[in-house]
N, C-alpha and C positions, 0 to 999 in steps of 0.2 A: 614767297620769294626764296626761301631756303631750298625748297625742292627743285626749283628752277636752276639755282646756282649749283647744286649738287649734280644735277643732270648735265649741266654745261661742263663741269669739271670732268665728269666721266667721258663726255664727248671729246673734250680736249685731249684726254689721255688716250682714247682710242685713235684719234687723229695722229697723235705722237707715235704710237706703235706702228700704224700703217706707214706714216711718213719715214720713220727710221728704217723700216723694212725696205721701202722703196729706195731710199738712199743707199742702203747696204747692198741691195741687189744691183743697182745701177752703177755705183762708183767702186764697189768692192773695197771700201775703206771703212774700217771699224771706227776709227777716231771721229770721222764726220757723222757716222750713223749714231753713235752714242751721244755726241753733242746735240744732234737734232732731237733724240729721245729725251735727254735730260732737260733741254730747253722747254719741251712741251710739258714735261712733268712739273717744272717750276711754274709754268703758266697755269697748269691745272690746280697746283696747290694755292696760288694766289687767288684764283677764281673761287676756290672753296673757302678760302679765308675771307673773301668779301661776302660770301653768302651767309656764313655762320661764324662771326668772329668770336673765338674763344681761345684760351691758352693752349688747348690741344691742337687746334688748327694752326696756330702761330708756331708751335713747336714742330709740327709736321712740315710746314712750309720752310722753316729754318733748316731742318734736317735735310730736306731735298736740296736746298741751296748749298749746304755744306758738301753733300754727296756730289753735286754738280761740280763744285770747284775742286774737290779732291780728284775725281775721276778725270776732269779736264786737265788738271796739271799732271797727273800720272800718265795720261795718254800723250801729252806734249813731250814728256821726258823720254818716252819710248824705251825699248830694251837697251841694255848696256851693250856697247859694241867693243869687241876686242880687236886689237891690232894684230898684225901678222906676228907669229912667234916662230 
C-alpha cells in the first residue's frame, strides 16, 4: 500500500505541474498558476501522509501548507504601488 500511495503522490505532483503550466499559459496570471501548483502540492503531501504516516511526512505536509499560506498571502498583497509624485 505504501508504494501505491507514493506513486499516487508523485502522480498528483506531476498533474499539479502540468496544471499550473496550463493555467499560466492560458491566463498569463502568476497568482492563479502558483495557487494551482501549491494546492496540488498540498494534496500530494496529504496523499503521502496517508500512505506512510510518520513524523517526517507530517512535517513535510505542514511545511507545504505553511508555504502555501505564505505564498498565497504574499501574492494577494501584490507589489507596493506608489502614487504620483
